[in-house]
N, C-alpha and C positions, 0 to 999 in steps of 0.2 A: 504493500500500500504506500502510495506516495504521501508523505507527511510534511512536505516542504511548505505547504500553505496552511497547515493546521495551527501554526504558532506564529502570530505576528512578532516581528523582531522588536525587542525592547528598545526604547529610545536611548540614544547615546548619553543623554544627560541623566543625572540622578533623579529618580522619581520624586515628585513633591508629595505633600501631605495627602492629596487625593489621587496619587499615582499618575494620572493623566487627565486631560480635559474631559474626555468622554466618560470616564468612570466618575469624575466629579459631578457631572450632570446626572448620571444614573443614580448616584448616591443621593443627591439633592431631591430628585423626583420621588425616590422611594421613601425618603425621610418624611416628606409631606404626605404622600399617599398612604403610607402605613399608619401614620398618626391619625389621619382621617378615618381609616378603616377601624382602628381600635376604638376611637370615640363612638363611631357608628354602632359597632357590635355591643359595646357595654351599655350604650344608651338603650338599645333594643331590649337587652336583658332586664335592665332596670324598669323600662316602660312596661314590659309585660308583667314582671313580678310585682310591681308596686301600683300599677293602674289597671291594665287590661284584665289581668287574672288575679287581682288582689283578693286574698281571703278564700280563694277557690282551692279545693283539694287537688285539682289537676294543674296547679300552677307550676310545679317542677316539670311536668310533662310539656307544658306550653313553652317554658324556657328552653327545655331540651330540644324542642322542635326547631328553634332557631339554629342550633348547631347541626341538627340533622339536615336542614336546608342548605347549610354550608357544605356538608360532607357529600351529599348525594351527587351533585354535579361533578365532584372530583372522581367519583367511582364510575359514573356513566359516560362522562365526556372526556376526562383526562387522557386516557390512552390514545384515542384516535386524534385528539387535538395535537398531540406530539407529532403525528405524521405531517400535518399541515404546517406546523411551526418549522419543521425541518425543511419544508419546501419554500416557505414564504420569507420575505424580507423581515428580519427580526424587529428592526426599529419601527417600520410601518405597522407591523402587527400590534406592537405595544401602543402606538398612537391611536389606532382604530378602536382597540379594546377600551382604552381610557375614555374616549369620546362617548362610546355607548354606555359605559358604566356611569358616567356623570349624568346622562339623560335619565337613566332608569332610577337612580337614587333621587334625583330631583322630583320625579313623578310621585314618589312616596309621600311628598309633602302634602298631597291632596288628601291623604288618609288621616293625617294628624288633626284635622279640623282647623288648620291655619287659614285655609281658604274654604269657605262654606260651599258645599256641593249643591248644584241646582237639582231639583226634582228628587231630593233625598230628605226625608223627614229630619228636621233638626240640623240639616246641612252636613251630617256626619254619617259614615257607614256603620251598620250594625257591628257588634263585637266580632262575630265570626268572619265577617268580610274584612275587618281591620286586620285580624290575625292572618287571614289568608293573603292579604296584600303584603304584609311584612314578610311572610315566608316566601312568597313568589319573588319579591325583590331580592331577598338574600340569595335565593336559588339562582336567579339570572346573573347577579353580580359575580357570584362565585363560578358560574358556568363560563363566563367571559374570562375570569381569572385563570382558567385552565389553559388559555392560549397565552396569557400575559406571562405567567411564571416561567414556562419553558423557554419562551423567547428571551426573557431577561437573563436566564441562566446561560443560554447559548451566547448571547451578546457579551456577557461577562467573560466567557472563555475567549472571545475574539478580541476584546479590547484590553485585557489584562494579561501580561506574561505569566507563565506558570509559577515562577518563583515569587510572584507578588500576590497570588490568589488567596493564600491564607490570610494575608493582611487585608485584602479586599473583602473576603468573607467575614472577617472580624469587624470591619467597618460597617458592613450591611447589618450584621448582627447587632451592633451598637445602635443602628438606626431603629431596628425593631424594639430594642430595649428602651430607647428614648420614648418611643410611642407608648410602651407599656407603663412608663412613668407618667407621662402627660395625659394619655387617654383615660385611664381609669379614674384619675383625680378630677379631670374636667367633666367627664360624662355625667356623674350624679349631680354636680353643681349646675351644669347647664340644663339638665333635665328638670331639676327642682325649681330653677329660676325662670326658665323660658319654655319648658316643655321639650318635646322630641324634635321640634322643627330645626333648631340651630344645629344639632348634631347631623341631621340629614344635609343641611346646606353646607356645612363644613366638609363633609365627606365628598359631596358632589364637586365642590371647588378644588379639593385635593386631587381629584382625578384630572381636572383641568391643568393644574400645575404640573403633574406628572406628564401629561401630553406635551406641554410646552417644552419641558426639559428634554424629552425624547426628540422633539422637532429640532432642537438646537444641537443635537449630537451629530457628529460626522462619522458614521459607522464605516468600518473598513469593508472592502468588497466581500470578504469572507462571511460577513454577517448577512449577506443577501441570499436569495434562494439558490438552491442547487441548479445545475444545468438541466434544461428540459429533457435532454436525452437520458439522464440518469433516473428519471421518474418512472415508477411502475404503478400498479394499481394501489389504491389506498390500503386495502387489506393485505396485499403483498408486502408493502413497506412496513405495515404494522407488525406482521408476523416476523419479518426480518429483524426488526428491532427487538421483539420479544425473544427470538432465538439467541441474539447476541446477549441480551440481559441474562437469560437463563444459563448461559454457558460461562458467565464471569463470576468467579468466586467472591470477589470483593462486593460486587453489586448485589449478589444474592444474600450475602451476609448482612449488608446494610438493610435490605428489604425485610428479611426475617426478623432482625432485631427491631426494626421500626414497627412491624406489626405487633410484636410482643408488647412493646412499651405502650403503643397507642391503644391497645385493648384496655389499658387502665387510664391512659391520658384523657380520653374522651369523657370519661365519667368525672374526672377532676374539673374539666371545663364546665360541664353541665351543672354540677352540684356545688361549685365553690361558693356562690352567693348564699346558699342555704347552710353550708358548713359554717360560714362566718356568722350568720345571724343566729343559728340554733346552737352550734357547738362552742363557738368562741364567744357568744353573747355580745357580738358587735353590731354596729349599725351599718347602713349602706355606705356611709362615708368611710368606715373602717374597711369595708370590702374594697373600695377604691384605693385606700392607702396601702393595703396589703399588696395589691397588684403593682402599685408604684414601687414599693420596696423590692418586689421581685424584679422589676425593671432595672432598678439600681444594681442589683446583683448581676443581671444580664450584661449591663454595660461594663461593670468591673471584670466579669468573666471574659467578655469579648476582647477587652484590652489585654488582659493577662494571656489569654490563649493565642492572640495574634503575635505577641512578643515572644512567647516561648514555644510556638508551634513546631519549629524545626527541632528543638531540643527534646520536646516531649514525644513528638511524632503523632501524626494525625490519628492513626489506628489506636494507639495507646490512649490518646486524649479521649477518643470516642468511648471506649469501654470503661475508663475511669469515671467519665461523666455520667454514664448510665448507672453505674453502681452507686456513686455518690448521690445521685438524684433519688434512687430507690430508697436508700437508707434514710435520707432526710424526709421523704414523704411518709414513711412509716412512722417516724417520730412525730411529724406534723399532725398525723391523724389522731394522736392521743392528746393533743392540747385542748385546753378548755378556756383560754383567755387570749386576747389579741397580742399582748406584749411579746411573749416568746415566739409567737407566730411571725411577727415582723422580722425577727432575727433569722429564723429558720428559712423563711421564704427568700430573704436576701442571699443566704448561702446557697439555697437550691437554685437560684437564678444563675450563680456562677457556673454550676455544673450543667445547667441547661444550655448556657452559652457555649460550653465545650462541645456539646453534641452538634450544635448548629455550625460552629466554626469548622469542625473536623469533617463533617459529612460532605459538604459541597466540593472541597478540593479532592477528596477521595474519589467522588463520582466523576468529576471532570478529568482527573488524571487517567482513569482506566477506560474512558469512553472516547472513541473517535468522533471528530466533530460532526460527521453526517448522522450520528445517532444521538446527539446530545438532547435534541428536542424530545425524541421518543423515550429515551432512558429517564430523563428528568420528569417526564409526564407519567411514568409508571409509579414513582414514589408517592406522588400525591394521591392517586386512587387507592393504593395499598393503605396508606395512612387513613384515607377517608373511610374505607370499608371497615377497618379495625375500629376507628373512632366512632363510626356510625353504630356498629354493634355495641360498643361500650356505652355510648350516649343513650341509645334506645333501651338497653337492658337496665342501666342505672336509673333512668327516669321512670321506667315501668316498675321496677322493684320498690323504689322509694315511694312512689305514688299509690301503689296497690299492695303487693304481697308483704312488704316490710313496713308499711305505714303503721306507726305507733310501736314498732318492735323495739324491745330493750332486753339485753342479756347482761348479767353480772358474772364475771369470772376473773379469778386471780386478782381480786381486789380492785377491779376496774369495771366500768360499764361500757358496753358496746351498743351503739345505735346504728341505724341504717347507713347514714352518710359517712361517719368516721370509719366504719368497717369497710365500705367500698373504697375509701381513700387508702386504707392500709393494704388492701389487695392490689391497688394500683401501684403502690410503692414496691411490693414484692415482685410484680411483673417487670418493673424497670430494673430491679436487681437481677432477675433472671436474664433479661435482655443483655445486660452488661457482661454477665458471666459467659453467655454464649458468644458475644462479640470478642471477648478476650481470647477464648479458645480458638475461634475460627480465623481471626486476623493476626495470630501470633507471628511476629517477625516481619509483618508487612511494613514497608517503608516507601515513601514517595520520593521523587527526585529532589535532591537538595537537602533531605533530612539527614541528621547525624547518623552515620553508619551505613547509609544507603548510597547508590550511585547518583550522580548529578544528571541533569537533562542531557540526553544524547549518549551517555555511557551505558555499558551493559553490566548486568548483574552476573552472579555466579553461573546461572543457567543460560546465559546468552540473551536474556530478556532485555529489551530496551526500555530504559526508565523514562518514558514520555508518553503522553496521551496520543492515541492513534497509531501506536507502534504495532508491528506484526503480531505480537502477543499482547492483547489488550488486557493486561493484568499488572497489578502493582508488583514491584520487585519484592520478593521474599528473601531477605538476607538475615540469617541468624547471627 
C-alpha cells in the first residue's frame, strides 16, 4: 500500500500552542459547539425532571429516554455514515451537518411556549407532544452527528502529524472538559431564570460558530473525497471496513473494552440526577456543581496525559484509566453526602480523560486513512448499543421492579440507584483488566521503547498508520 500521502509533512517551524492554523480553528469550533451541546443536554434533563415529568413515577424513564434518543441514531446510522464520510469532503460534510443541526434545534423553541402556537389551545402543545418533540430533536441532532464525528476524526488525522496527535487529542479532551464545567453550572441557572429557551438558542448558535470555523479552514487535498474510480457499492465498502476492523487486534480490543464499560456508563448518565438528589441529598445546583468538578478533573487529566503520553504509552494509559475509573465509581456509589463526592468525581475525571486521550491516537495509528471514517463510525454505534441497553435497563429497573427497594447488608444499605452505580464501576474495572491483558506490550510510534515513525519493529512491522501490517508494534 502506498502510504506517501497518508501523512502530511510536519511544518518546518516548531508547532505553536494550537499546532497549526487548521487545528486551531477545529479546536475553537469544537470548544463552542460542545459547550452548547452540554448546556442543551443538561437543560433537557432538568426540564423534564423538574417541569414536564415533575412528581411522576415515570420521571426516571422520561429522563432516560433523552439518552436513548441520543444513542439510537448512533446504532442505526453510524456504521453506514462512515462509508459516506470516507467518500465525501470532510470539511464540507462538517459544515452541512452544523447548518442542519442549528435549524433543527432552533425549531424546538416552538415547543417551549416562547412563541404561542396558533390553533393550539393555550398556545402550547400537550405534554406528550412536548416530550415527543424533545426526543425527535435529540434523535435528529445526534443522527447528523454520526456524519460530523467521523469527518472531524479523519480531518484531525490529515491536519495533525502523528507525533502531535496525543497533544491534539488532549486539547480536544480539554475542550470537552471545559464544556462539562461550564455547561452543567449554567444549565440549571439558565433554566430556572429564563426557562429552556436560552439553552436551545445557545446550542443553535454554537453550531453556527462551528460552521464558520470549518469554513475558515484550509483543508489539505487528503481531506477531500477519494477518487471516483476507487468507489464501490455502499454495502461493499461497509463490509470492507468491517472486515478490516474485525481483523485488527488493537481495534477489537478497544471495541470490546468500550462495550464492557458502557454497559455501566449509560446507567450513570441516566440516573446521576436522581443519585445526587436521593442518595447524596443534594439539590439540582449540586448536580451541576458535581459535573463541573468532574470537568475540572477532565481538564487536569487531559493536560497530564498529553504531557506524559509518550512516557506512559497510550495502551498502558488506557487500561490504567479504566481500572482507576472503576475503583472510584464503586467508592462513589457508597457516598451519602455531596462533599466527598466532589473530590471523588474530580479524581474520576482525571482517569476519564486518560481513556479519551489514549483511544483516539491508538485508533488513528492502526487505521489506514481510507478506512478512518468507517472505523471511527463503528465505535460510536458499539458504545450507543451498550449505552442504550444500560440506559433502558437502568431506567426500567428503577422505575418499576426496584422502585422502593432497600436491602441492608454488612452494615450498609443498598438502594436501586447506588447498586446500579456500583455494578457500573465493576464493569469499568473488568474492562481495564481485559485491556491490560490484550494490549500488553503495544507501543505507538515515538513512544518510549517503541520504534519511531517509519522504523520497523522486531517482526518487521512498520510503526505508522496505513502500513502493510495495520497493527501497532508489539515490543516487549
